[in-house]
C-alpha positions in Angstrom: 63.5 70.3 101.1 65.1 66.8 101.3 67.0 67.0 98.0 70.6 66.5 98.8 73.6 68.3 97.3 77.3 67.8 97.5 79.4 70.4 99.3 83.0 71.1 100.2 84.8 68.0 98.7 88.3 67.4 99.9 90.9 64.9 98.7 93.9 63.6 100.6 97.3 64.9 99.6 98.2 61.4 98.3 95.0 61.3 96.3 93.8 58.0 97.7 90.7 59.2 99.7 88.1 61.8 99.3 85.4 63.2 101.6 82.4 65.4 101.0 79.5 66.8 102.8 76.1 65.6 101.6 73.5 68.3 102.6 69.8 68.5 102.1 68.2 71.9 101.6 66.6 71.4 105.0 67.7 68.8 107.5 70.9 67.2 108.8 73.9 66.7 106.7 76.0 63.5 106.5 79.5 62.9 105.5 80.5 60.6 102.6 84.0 59.1 102.5 85.4 56.9 99.8 88.7 55.2 99.4 89.9 55.6 95.8 92.4 52.8 96.1 90.0 50.3 97.6 86.3 49.4 97.3 85.4 51.1 100.6 83.0 53.9 101.4 81.6 55.3 104.7 78.6 57.4 105.7 78.9 59.6 108.8 75.7 60.9 110.2 75.3 64.5 111.2 78.7 65.4 109.7 79.8 68.5 107.8 82.9 70.4 106.7 85.3 67.5 106.3 89.1 67.6 106.8 91.3 64.8 105.7 94.7 63.6 106.8 97.6 63.6 104.3 97.6 59.8 103.8 93.8 59.6 103.6 93.4 57.2 106.5 91.6 59.6 108.8 88.7 62.0 108.1 87.4 64.5 110.6 84.0 66.2 110.4 82.2 68.9 112.3 79.2 67.7 114.2 76.2 70.1 114.4 73.2 69.9 116.7 70.4 67.9 114.9 68.0 70.3 113.3 65.0 68.8 115.2 66.7 69.5 118.5 67.6 73.0 117.5 64.2 73.9 116.2 62.2 72.7 119.2 64.6 74.4 121.7 64.0 77.8 123.1 66.2 80.7 122.1 68.0 80.6 125.4 68.7 76.8 125.0 69.9 77.3 121.5 72.8 79.5 122.7 74.1 76.6 124.7 74.3 74.2 121.8 78.0 73.5 120.9 79.5 71.8 117.9 81.3 68.5 118.1 83.7 66.4 116.1 83.7 62.9 114.7 86.9 61.2 113.6 86.6 58.3 111.1 89.4 55.7 110.7 88.9 54.5 107.1 91.0 51.5 107.7 88.8 50.1 110.5 85.6 52.0 110.0 85.6 53.1 113.6 84.1 56.5 114.5 85.2 58.5 117.6 83.0 61.4 118.6 83.9 64.3 120.7 81.6 67.0 122.2 82.0 70.7 122.7 84.8 71.2 120.2 85.7 74.7 119.1 88.1 73.8 116.3 90.2 70.9 115.0 93.0 70.4 112.5 95.3 67.8 111.2 99.0 68.7 111.0 100.3 69.0 107.5 102.2 65.8 107.7 99.0 64.0 108.6 100.4 62.2 111.6 98.4 64.1 114.3 95.1 65.7 115.0 94.6 68.7 117.3 91.3 69.1 119.1 90.7 72.4 120.8 87.7 72.4 123.1 85.2 75.1 124.0 86.2 77.2 127.0 84.6 76.3 130.3 81.2 77.8 131.0 81.0 80.9 133.2 80.9 80.2 136.9 77.5 79.6 138.5 75.9 82.7 139.8 75.1 80.8 143.0 78.7 80.1 143.7 80.0 81.4 147.0 81.0 85.0 146.3 83.9 85.0 148.8 85.5 82.1 147.0 84.8 83.7 143.6 86.5 86.9 144.7 89.7 85.0 145.5 90.2 84.2 141.9 91.4 86.8 139.4 89.0 88.0 136.8 90.3 86.6 133.5 89.5 88.4 130.3 87.8 86.2 127.7 90.7 86.8 125.3 93.3 85.5 127.9 91.2 82.5 128.9 92.8 79.2 128.0 91.0 76.1 126.7 91.8 72.4 126.7 93.9 71.1 123.8 94.3 67.4 123.0 96.9 66.3 120.4 96.2 62.8 119.2 98.8 60.6 117.5 96.9 58.9 114.7 99.3 56.0 114.4 98.7 54.5 117.8 95.7 56.6 119.2 97.8 57.9 122.0 97.2 61.5 123.1 98.5 64.4 125.2 96.2 66.8 126.9 97.2 70.4 127.6 95.1 72.7 129.8 94.7 76.5 129.6 95.9 76.7 126.0 95.5 80.0 124.2 97.5 79.2 121.0 99.3 76.3 119.3 101.2 75.7 116.1 102.3 72.6 114.1 105.4 72.6 111.9 105.0 71.4 108.4 107.4 68.5 108.7 105.5 66.8 111.4 108.2 67.0 114.1 106.7 69.5 116.6 103.8 71.3 118.1 104.4 74.4 120.1 101.8 75.2 122.7 101.1 78.4 124.6 99.7 77.7 128.1 98.4 80.7 130.1 97.0 79.8 133.5 96.4 83.3 135.0 95.0 81.9 138.3 98.2 79.8 138.9 100.5 82.5 137.5 101.9 79.9 135.1 102.6 81.1 131.6 104.6 78.6 129.6 105.8 77.8 126.1 105.7 74.0 125.6 107.5 72.1 122.9 105.7 68.9 122.1 107.7 66.3 120.2 105.2 64.4 118.0 107.4 61.3 117.4 107.4 60.2 121.1 104.5 62.3 122.4 106.8 64.1 124.9 106.6 67.7 126.1 109.0 70.1 127.6 108.8 73.7 128.9 111.2 75.9 127.0 110.2 79.1 128.6 108.0 80.2 131.6 106.7 83.4 133.2 104.7 84.3 136.2 103.5 87.7 135.0 103.7 87.6 131.2 100.9 86.5 129.0 101.9 84.4 126.0 100.4 85.6 122.7 101.1 84.0 119.3 103.4 81.1 118.8 105.2 79.4 115.8 108.0 77.0 115.1 110.3 77.1 112.1 110.1 74.4 109.5 113.6 73.2 110.1 112.8 72.8 113.8 115.5 75.2 115.0 113.5 78.1 116.3 110.4 78.8 118.3 108.9 82.3 118.1 106.4 83.8 120.4 105.0 87.1 121.7 104.5 88.0 125.3 103.1 91.0 127.3 102.4 91.9 130.9 99.5 90.1 132.4 98.6 93.2 134.5 97.7 95.1 131.3 94.2 94.5 129.8 94.4 92.5 126.6 92.9 95.3 124.6 95.8 97.7 125.4 98.6 95.2 126.1 101.9 95.7 124.3 103.7 92.6 123.3 107.3 91.8 122.6 108.8 89.2 120.2 111.0 86.4 121.5 113.0 83.8 119.5 114.1 80.6 121.2 117.0 78.6 119.6 116.2 75.0 120.3 119.6 73.8 119.3 121.5 76.3 121.5 118.7 76.5 124.0 119.1 80.3 124.1 116.4 83.0 124.1 116.7 86.1 122.0 114.4 89.1 122.6 114.1 91.5 119.7 114.9 95.1 120.5 111.9 97.4 121.1 111.3 100.0 118.4 110.4 103.5 119.1 108.0 103.6 116.1 106.5 100.1 116.1 105.2 97.7 118.7 103.2 94.4 118.8 99.7 93.8 119.9 97.3 90.8 120.5 96.6 90.5 116.8 100.2 89.9 115.8 100.7 86.6 113.9 103.9 84.8 113.4 104.9 82.9 110.2 108.3 81.4 109.3 109.3 81.2 105.7 109.5 77.7 104.2 113.3 77.9 104.1 113.4 78.9 107.8 115.4 82.0 107.0 112.9 84.6 107.9 110.1 85.2 110.4 107.2 87.4 109.2 105.1 89.1 111.9 102.8 92.1 112.2 103.4 95.3 114.1 101.4 98.5 114.8 102.5 102.1 115.4 100.8 102.0 118.8 98.4 99.7 120.7 94.8 100.9 120.6 93.4 101.5 124.1 89.8 100.7 125.1 87.7 103.8 125.3 84.9 104.2 127.8 82.2 106.8 128.4 82.5 109.0 131.4 80.1 108.1 134.3 78.3 110.3 136.7 80.0 109.7 140.1 79.1 112.9 142.0 76.4 115.5 142.2 78.7 117.9 140.4 79.0 115.6 137.5 75.4 116.1 136.7 76.2 119.6 135.6 79.8 119.0 134.3 79.8 119.9 130.6 82.7 117.5 129.9 80.9 114.6 131.5 77.6 115.4 129.9 79.0 115.8 126.3 81.2 112.8 126.9 78.1 110.7 127.0 76.9 112.0 123.6 75.9 109.7 120.8 77.3 111.4 117.8 79.1 110.6 114.6 80.6 113.5 112.6 80.6 113.1 108.9 83.3 115.4 107.3 83.5 116.1 103.6 87.2 115.2 103.6 86.9 111.9 105.5 88.7 109.1 103.6 85.7 106.8 104.1 82.1 107.8 104.6 81.0 107.0 108.2 79.0 103.8 107.5 81.9 102.3 105.6 84.3 103.4 108.3 82.1 101.7 110.9 82.0 98.5 108.8 85.8 98.6 108.5 86.4 99.4 112.2 87.0 95.9 113.5 89.1 95.0 110.5 91.3 98.1 111.0 91.4 97.4 114.7 92.9 94.0 114.0 95.2 95.3 111.2 98.9 94.8 111.7 101.7 96.0 109.4 104.0 93.3 108.2 107.6 93.2 109.3 110.3 90.5 108.8 113.0 89.2 111.1 116.0 87.9 109.2 117.1 85.0 111.4 120.8 84.9 110.5 121.4 88.6 111.0 118.7 89.2 113.6 117.8 92.3 111.6 114.2 93.5 111.7 112.9 95.2 108.6 109.5 96.9 108.5 107.8 96.2 105.2 104.3 97.6 105.4 103.3 101.0 106.9 100.4 103.3 107.1 100.8 104.5 103.5 101.4 101.1 102.0 99.6 98.7 104.3 99.0 95.6 102.3 101.8 93.1 101.6 101.6 89.7 99.9 104.1 87.0 100.9 104.6 84.1 98.5 107.9 82.6 99.7 110.1 84.8 97.4 113.4 85.7 99.1 114.1 89.2 97.7 110.9 91.1 97.0 107.3 91.1 98.1 104.4 92.7 96.3 102.6 95.4 98.2 99.7 97.7 97.5 97.8 100.6 98.9 94.3 101.9 98.4 94.9 104.8 100.8 95.1 107.5 98.1 91.8 106.4 96.6 89.6 105.8 99.7 87.5 108.9 99.1 87.2 108.1 95.4 85.6 104.8 96.2 82.3 106.6 96.7 81.9 107.5 93.0 84.7 105.9 91.0 85.1 102.4 92.4 88.3 100.6 93.7 91.9 101.4 92.8 95.3 100.6 94.2 98.9 101.6 93.8 101.4 98.7 93.6 104.9 98.5 95.0 107.8 96.1 95.2 109.4 96.0 98.7 112.9 94.9 99.2 112.8 92.3 102.0 116.3 93.1 103.1 116.1 96.9 103.2 112.4 97.8 103.3 112.9 100.0 100.2 109.6 100.5 98.4 109.6 100.6 94.6 106.4 102.0 93.1 105.7 100.6 89.7 101.9 100.8 89.0 99.7 103.7 89.9 95.9 103.8 90.2 95.4 100.3 89.0 91.8 98.9 89.2 91.8 96.6 92.3 90.7 93.6 90.3 93.8 93.8 88.1 96.5 92.5 90.4 100.0 92.2 89.1 102.0 89.0 89.5 105.7 88.5 90.6 107.9 86.0 88.8 109.4 83.1 90.8 113.0 84.4 90.1 111.9 87.9 91.3 113.2 89.5 88.1 109.8 90.5 86.6 106.3 91.7 87.4 103.6 91.0 84.8 100.6 93.2 84.8 97.6 94.3 82.6 96.7 97.9 81.9 94.4 99.5 79.4 94.0 96.5 77.1 97.7 95.4 77.1 100.0 93.1 79.0 103.2 94.6 80.3 106.4 93.2 81.8 108.2 95.2 84.4 111.9 94.4 84.5 112.8 95.1 88.1 116.6 95.5 87.9 116.5 97.7 84.8 113.4 99.6 85.9 112.0 99.3 82.4 108.6 98.2 81.0 107.9 96.2 78.0 104.5 96.1 76.3 104.3 92.4 75.5 101.2 92.8 73.4 102.6 95.6 71.2 101.2 95.4 67.7 98.9 92.5 68.7 95.6 92.2 66.8 94.2 89.9 69.4 92.4 91.8 72.1 93.2 91.0 75.7 90.5 93.3 77.2 87.1 91.8 78.0 85.3 91.7 74.7 81.9 91.5 76.4 82.4 94.4 78.7 79.3 96.7 78.8 80.0 98.8 81.8 81.0 102.5 81.9 84.6 101.6 83.0 87.8 100.4 81.5 87.4 96.8 80.2 89.2 94.3 82.5 91.6 91.6 81.4 90.9 87.8 81.2 93.6 87.3 83.8 96.9 85.5 84.0 97.7 81.8 84.2 100.8 80.5 86.2 104.4 81.5 85.8 107.0 79.0 84.7 109.0 78.0 87.8 112.2 79.5 86.4 110.5 82.8 85.5 111.3 82.4 81.8 107.7 82.8 80.8 104.2 83.5 82.0 100.8 82.3 80.7 98.0 84.8 80.0 94.5 84.6 78.6 92.6 86.3 75.9 88.9 85.6 75.5 89.6 82.2 74.0 93.2 81.2 73.9 96.2 80.7 76.3 99.4 82.6 75.4 102.9 81.9 76.6 105.0 85.2 76.9 108.8 84.8 77.1 110.4 87.1 79.5 113.8 87.3 77.7 112.8 87.5 74.0 109.4 89.0 74.8 108.0 86.8 72.1 104.6 85.1 72.5 102.7 82.2 71.0 99.4 80.5 71.6 99.7 77.2 73.6 96.2 76.6 72.3 97.3 77.2 68.7 94.4 79.6 67.8 92.0 76.7 68.3 90.1 78.6 70.9 89.2 81.6 68.8 88.6 79.6 65.6 86.3 77.1 67.4 85.1 79.7 69.9 86.3 77.6 72.9 87.4 79.5 76.0 90.5 77.6 77.3 91.8 78.0 80.8 94.4 76.1 82.9 92.9 74.0 85.6 93.8 71.1 87.9 96.9 72.7 89.4 97.9 71.7 93.0 97.4 74.7 95.2 99.3 75.4 98.4 98.4 77.9 101.1 100.6 81.1 101.1 102.4 79.8 98.0 102.2 80.8 94.4 101.4 78.0 91.9 104.1 77.6 89.2 104.6 75.1 86.4 107.7 73.4 85.0 109.1 74.2 81.5 107.7 71.1 79.8 104.7 70.3 82.0 101.6 68.9 80.6 98.6 71.0 81.5 95.0 70.1 82.0 92.7 72.7 80.3 89.1 73.4 80.8 87.3 74.6 77.7 83.9 76.2 77.4 82.3 76.1 73.9 80.6 79.4 73.3 78.5 78.0 70.5 77.2 74.7 72.1 77.6 76.0 75.7 79.2 72.6 76.4 82.5 72.0 78.3 85.5 69.8 77.7 88.8 68.8 79.2 91.9 69.2 77.0 95.6 68.7 77.3 98.4 71.1 76.3 102.1 71.3 77.0 104.1 74.3 78.2 106.3 75.5 75.4 104.4 73.7 72.7 101.6 74.9 70.5 98.6 72.5 70.2 95.7 71.1 72.1 94.7 67.5 72.5 91.0 66.8 73.2 90.5 64.5 76.2 86.7 64.7 76.5 84.0 67.2 75.4 80.3 67.2 75.0 76.9 68.7 75.8 77.5 68.9 79.5 79.1 71.2 82.1 82.4 70.2 83.8 83.9 71.7 87.0 87.3 70.8 88.3 86.8 70.8 92.0 89.9 69.7 93.9 93.4 68.3 93.1 95.5 66.2 95.4 98.7 68.1 96.4 101.1 65.2 96.0 99.3 63.2 93.3 97.9 63.5 89.8 94.4 62.6 91.0 91.6 65.1 90.9 87.9 65.3 91.4 85.5 66.9 89.0 81.7 67.1 88.4 79.8 66.5 85.2 76.3 67.8 84.8 73.4 68.7 82.5 70.0 70.1 83.2 68.8 66.5 83.5 72.0 65.1 85.1 73.0 65.8 88.7 76.7 67.0 89.1 78.0 63.9 90.8 81.7 63.5 91.6 84.2 61.8 89.4 87.8 60.9 90.1 90.5 60.7 87.5 94.1 61.2 86.6 94.9 64.7 85.2 95.9 63.2 81.8 92.9 60.9 81.5 89.7 62.5 82.7 87.8 60.6 80.0 88.6 57.5 82.0 87.1 58.9 85.2 85.2 56.8 87.7 81.9 58.0 89.0 82.2 58.2 92.8 78.7 59.4 93.8 75.2 58.8 92.6 73.0 61.7 93.8 71.4 61.7 90.4 69.3 58.8 91.7 67.2 61.3 93.6 65.7 62.6 90.3 65.2 59.3 88.5 61.6 58.6 88.1 60.7 62.3 88.4 59.5 64.4 85.5 62.3 66.8 84.9 61.9 68.5 81.5 64.6 69.3 78.9 66.8 72.3 78.2 67.7 73.6 74.8 69.4 76.6 73.2 67.4 79.3 71.6 68.9 81.9 69.1 67.2 85.1 68.0 68.0 88.6 66.8 67.6 91.5 69.1 65.8 94.7 68.2 69.1 96.3 67.3 70.0 93.5 64.9 72.5 91.8 67.2 72.3 88.0 67.8 71.3 86.8 71.3 71.1 83.4 73.0 69.0 82.0 75.7 68.0 78.8 77.4 64.5 77.3 77.1 63.6 74.7 79.6 60.6 72.9 78.3 57.9 71.6 80.7 57.7 68.0 81.6 55.5 65.9 79.2 56.0 68.7 76.6 54.0 68.2 73.5 55.0 69.9 70.2 52.4 72.3 69.0 50.9 73.1 72.4 51.5 76.5 74.0 52.5 76.9 77.6 52.8 79.5 80.3 56.3 80.9 80.4 58.3 82.2 83.3 61.2 84.5 82.3 64.2 84.5 84.8 67.3 86.5 84.0 70.2 88.7 85.1 72.8 89.3 82.5 74.3 86.3 80.6 72.3 83.2 81.1 72.9 81.0 78.1 76.0 79.4 79.7 73.5 77.7 82.1 72.2 75.5 79.3 73.8 72.4 80.8 73.6 73.5 84.4 71.7 71.2 86.8 69.0 73.3 88.5 69.9 74.4 92.0 67.6 72.3 94.2 67.2 74.8 97.0 64.5 77.3 98.1 65.8 80.8 97.9 65.0 84.1 96.1 64.8 82.4 92.7 62.1 80.2 91.2 63.1 76.5 91.3 63.2 75.6 87.6 62.5 71.8 88.0 59.4 72.6 90.2 58.0 75.1 87.6 58.7 72.7 84.7 56.9 70.0 86.6 53.9 72.4 87.0 53.6 72.9 83.3 55.7 76.0 82.8 58.3 76.7 80.2 61.3 78.6 81.7 63.2 81.1 79.6 66.7 82.3 80.6 67.6 85.0 78.0 71.0 86.8 77.7 70.9 90.6 78.2 73.5 92.9 76.6 73.4 96.4 77.9 74.3 99.8 76.4 76.0 102.3 78.8 73.5 105.0 79.7 70.5 103.0 78.7 70.5 99.8 80.8 66.7 99.8 81.2 65.8 100.2 77.5 68.4 97.7 76.2 67.2 95.2 78.8 63.6 95.6 77.6 64.8 95.2 74.0 66.4 91.9 74.7 63.6 90.6 76.9 60.8 91.4 74.4 62.6 90.1 71.4 63.4 86.9 73.3 59.8 86.4 74.4 58.6 87.1 70.9 60.9 84.4 69.6 59.2 81.8 72.0 55.8 83.0 70.8 56.9 82.6 67.1 58.2 79.1 67.9 54.7 78.2 69.1 55.8 77.4 72.6 54.8 80.5 74.6 51.2 81.3 75.3 51.3 85.1 74.6 48.6 85.7 77.3 50.6 83.8 80.0 54.2 85.1 80.1 55.5 86.0 83.6 58.8 87.5 84.6 60.8 87.3 87.8 64.1 88.8 88.8 66.0 89.7 91.9 68.4 92.6 92.7 69.7 93.8 89.3 67.2 91.4 87.7 64.6 92.9 90.0 65.3 96.4 88.7 65.1 95.2 85.1 61.8 93.4 85.9 60.3 96.6 87.4 61.5 98.7 84.5 60.3 96.3 81.8 56.7 96.4 82.8 56.7 100.2 82.5 57.7 99.8 78.8 55.9 96.7 77.5 52.7 94.9 78.2 54.0 91.5 77.0 54.2 90.3 80.6 51.0 89.3 82.4 52.5 89.0 85.9 55.8 90.2 87.4 57.6 89.3 90.6 60.5 91.6 91.5 62.8 91.0 94.4 64.9 93.8 95.9 64.6 96.2 92.9 66.0 99.7 92.6 62.9 101.7 91.5 64.2 105.2 91.7 67.8 105.8 90.6 67.6 109.5 91.6 67.1 108.6 95.3 69.2 105.4 95.2 72.2 107.2 93.7 73.2 108.8 97.1 72.1 105.8 99.2 74.2 103.4 101.2 74.9 99.7 100.7 74.4 98.8 104.3 76.3 95.5 104.1 79.6 97.3 103.3 78.8 100.8 104.3 79.8 102.0 100.9 77.9 104.7 99.0 76.0 103.6 95.9 77.3 106.3 93.7 80.1 104.3 92.1 77.6 101.6 91.1 75.8 104.1 88.8 78.8 106.0 87.5 81.2 103.0 86.8 79.4 99.8 87.8 76.5 97.6 87.3 73.8 100.2 86.9 75.7 101.5 83.9 74.6 105.2 83.8 78.2 106.3 83.4 77.7 109.9 84.8 76.8 111.5 88.0 73.2 112.4 88.9 73.9 116.1 88.6 75.7 115.8 85.3 73.0 113.6 83.7 69.8 113.8 85.7 67.7 112.9 82.7 69.4 109.5 82.3 68.6 108.7 85.9 65.0 109.6 85.4 64.7 107.7 82.0 66.0 104.5 83.6 63.8 104.7 86.8 60.6 102.6 86.9 59.0 104.9 89.4 58.6 107.8 86.8 56.5 105.5 84.5 54.2 103.7 86.9 51.1 105.1 85.1 52.1 103.0 82.1 52.1 99.7 84.1 49.3 97.2 83.2 51.1 94.2 84.6 50.2 93.0 88.1 53.3 93.2 90.3 54.5 91.5 93.5 57.5 93.2 95.2 59.6 91.4 97.7 62.2 92.9 100.1 63.9 92.1 103.3 63.7 95.1 105.6 67.3 94.7 106.6 68.5 94.5 103.0 72.3 95.1 103.0 72.7 95.8 99.3 69.6 97.7 98.1 67.8 100.0 100.5 64.5 98.5 101.1 62.9 101.9 100.9 63.3 101.5 97.1 60.6 98.8 97.3 58.4 101.2 99.4 58.8 103.9 96.8 57.7 101.6 94.0 54.8 100.2 96.1 53.5 103.7 97.1 53.8 105.0 93.5 51.8 102.0 92.1 49.3 102.3 94.9 48.8 106.0 94.2 48.4 105.3 90.5 45.8 102.6 91.3 47.9 99.7 89.9 47.7 96.0 90.9 50.5 95.7 93.4 51.3 93.7 96.5 54.4 94.1 98.7 56.0 91.3 100.7 58.2 92.7 103.6 60.2 89.9 105.2 61.2 91.1 108.7 64.9 91.2 109.7 66.0 89.7 106.4 69.0 90.9 104.3 69.3 91.1 100.5 68.8 87.3 100.1 66.4 85.6 102.4 68.2 83.6 105.1 65.5 82.3 107.4 64.1 79.0 106.1 60.4 79.7 106.9 60.6 82.9 104.9 62.3 81.1 101.9 59.5 78.5 101.9 56.8 81.2 102.3 58.2 83.3 99.4 58.5 80.3 97.1 54.9 79.2 97.8 53.5 82.7 97.3 55.5 83.2 94.1 54.0 80.0 92.7 50.5 81.0 93.9 51.0 84.4 92.2 52.0 83.0 88.8 49.4 80.2 89.0 46.7 82.8 89.4 47.8 85.3 86.8 49.2 82.9 84.2 46.9 79.9 84.6 43.7 81.5 85.9 43.6 79.6 89.2 41.7 81.1 92.1 43.7 83.8 93.9 44.6 83.1 97.5 43.0 85.3 100.2 46.3 87.2 100.9 46.3 88.3 97.2 42.7 89.4 97.1 42.4 90.8 100.6 45.9 91.3 102.0 46.8 90.3 105.6 46.1 92.4 108.7 49.0 93.2 111.0 49.3 90.7 113.8 51.5 90.4 116.8 52.5 87.1 118.2 53.3 86.1 121.8 57.0 86.3 122.4 58.9 83.5 124.0 59.9 84.0 127.6 
């Protein structure tokens, strides 16, 4: 429980300071801050979720209520706990703590910190009612909060009351603040000059609520929305205003008969301050209410009575099935359709609409990419997710369709010069020339496949994705399984930047370590050196490599039997943070320059937690599957392993697992067995790869599992009478099915399994509200056909039809609020095994989703799982809950 992990590392834009959250599995986090340009480090108690100023001098952390205080408090008291903020000055080491903070943020220039406090508590119920009635009833949405803007250079600050919105410009010149004091009838737009901490009112109203605010990057314009205070926020229509700070003039955009603004409208200026992007809606949604009985006659009024019905109508032609529609309701309620105001011409152009609702802005000046899943909403139920893609002319709003029914995961990419769109389709990479309206198949006559070579689903194989564009649009980088290709957009020629080294050596190369900017595409220069991450498919080890745009060849910087993860790159520096790990090496943080990761400096030492503990070793195992194909897996040997001795084995799996050879075991309690814990208790842990055949996922899984376990038996490691298996979700299904086909396993623990594909096919994924049909026809369950076109395949792959064959004791675990697999699937399996007289126990964790969230339940499940395997694989006495069950009990509820 106390084992600490690193989470959410951030690095300053200048690359001189980093901060990270150090969090135990249970307990209070603390923040770790280190100066990379000086031998200074800081630990901040109770801190999490770090943010860091541009120059790295200041770090802000969220402060949570200590776990002990939270756990001992009543449910009512817990609702009153509020988060805080701690600000660390890395120059002096001083900490300043603030209470009841809703949110905080540094401006992009790193000169100021905004602290936005929680809203005031509701008035006391004992307050004089006459006085209370004199004050207007302010909707929660309209209620302002206290905002403090701190100048980090001199610690001076400015406090603003009744603030509902604020915005920093990127240069660090201004903050614009919306102040809405409904009681005082004071609604103001304030411009705060950050250089001298001065503020001025640039516009004020007595009856207009200010909505969103923004300021252009050149400091010339302030934009805001406003609407009548008298209208309820839910149904309030807003208008857009543009204030010219130089001319000190206010321009109000003309109202449109087709489009209006609402409370969810956001305002975003382009980086060049030439355009303002904002959201509009065809009409403002109004708050609906149920009719109330207000007279004797209403008791018998059909309209009033039926108006109080609780009914949802499911129509066969609904775009979405009702549960999915409900899940999407709030998202759709907040959806706005992007428009653009051209500041020079004052022309407003509507970009998105009801048919093409989704627009992506990445600072291009002529076109934006847009997409629509509207034509395919009904198809989602059985076919999965698709989109049509468009280019929209920012100046005219003209939509240019160029890609129809594209799988949603295969997003096209627009070139920086806005001349080309690159996209993948049906195994090939294409270039769409916008001006010519022509398409070039860049991979024509290529022998190298660009489709996923390991794809074993009943759907079209996806691509390996694109790398970055060159900043002048002359080329784009794209990936096959192993290598990185550079495709020229004029000659249409291509070459491997990685010079075929990837495929020859079976190293999967990918570009990493690029500086990322919000709302901005990442591009590279024509001769830029690139940091590559490589994964060796043979050794399962990683490496960092260097390549150059426009040149074929790879330079090895570091590689070995470990796993590397590039975590975060400084925006304005060549410094980056990465982790290096093995099964027996904690993934501590290292800092380095992009061109010299081999000279990295280790910045943390959480590996010290495991030193002195018995940990075990991990090694790669190769074997041949029953169909003659080679498979890999990971064998974690128990601590104090002795050659020649046989050990109980715990098999854990999902799909491909061998890439975890060098992964440090996750030191958390959850739905999985903790590998280090089991190894220390004398178990060998086996993580086999599974390769599926469409239509026969169950049988091919069993084939891989049994051949893998037999390999361990043949190696003299596995005790053939002490092999257990555990899986969750898709792994849980495979576990449940495997024991109906083989008796090689002596105990099975299955979490959230599908047991009956015939009933699960037309079930609902409650987390998304989606039907489960697409999962079987095109997705993970890999049947490839509908239930009514291939019923026998659904039966053949369902454990429930073969329960009489089971000889393996089984423990089933489900949360009864599972949001992915209906928990009734567990009940079906339990009842079938119970009816057949099989050894079965069912753990129902109340009010839990697909993965356990409540810590007591995670601990309980982990302990019961260990007890289960200890009994069946080692012969230890069974606990009473396993031999006798547990009677239903109700506990006293808290007042």
